[in-house]
N, C-alpha and C positions, 0 to 999 in steps of 0.2 A: 432197198434200204430197210434196216431193222429199226422199227420205232416202237414206242410204248405210249399208252394213254391210260392213266389211272384216275379213277374217280371214287370219292367217298363222301358220305354225309356225316358231319360232326357237329356237336354243340360247341359254342364258345362260352367264355366266362360272363357274357352280358345277356344271356338268355336267347340269343339268336341261334339259328341253325345255318350251317355253311355247307355248300357244295364245293368240295375241294377237288380241283382238277390239276393233274401234273402230267406233262407230256414231254417227249423229246426222243432223241436217238439213244438206243440202248448203249450203255456205257458212258453216257454224258450226264451232266447235272440236270439238264432240261429246264423247263419253265413251269411256274405254278401260278394258278389263279384261284381265288375263292370268291363265291357269290353268296351274299346273305339272304336268308329267308326267315319269315317270322315263325313258321311251324315246320316240324320234321316232315309232314306230309307234302308240303309244297317243295321242300328240298328234294325229297325222294322222287316226286313227279318230274322235276327238272333233271335229275340224274337219269331217269328213264328216257326222257326226250333226247338228251345228249347221247345216251347209249345207242338209241335207235339211229341217230344221225351218223354216228361213227361206224356202226355196222353197215349202213348203206354205202359208206366210203371204203369198205373193205377191211376194217379192223375186226378181229375175231377175239372172242373171250379166251384168255390165256391163264396160265398159272404163274404166280410170283415165285421166282427162284432166287437163289443167293447171288446170281450174277446181275440181276436187275437192280437199278437204283431204287431207293425207297423214298 
């Protein structure tokens, strides 16, 4: 099955930093979740922990192309 998992760290309008996660089957809308963090360093550390967990489960770093949902 062709799946995607996208993560990004972004600031919000209230001074928090968010780890944005989006996942699903390629070609579908998928699901999204965001987790708040007080500092960008904490959000980046959470992103790295999540990236490591996904790599252990078989996900590989890919490139975003025009056929993938954003």
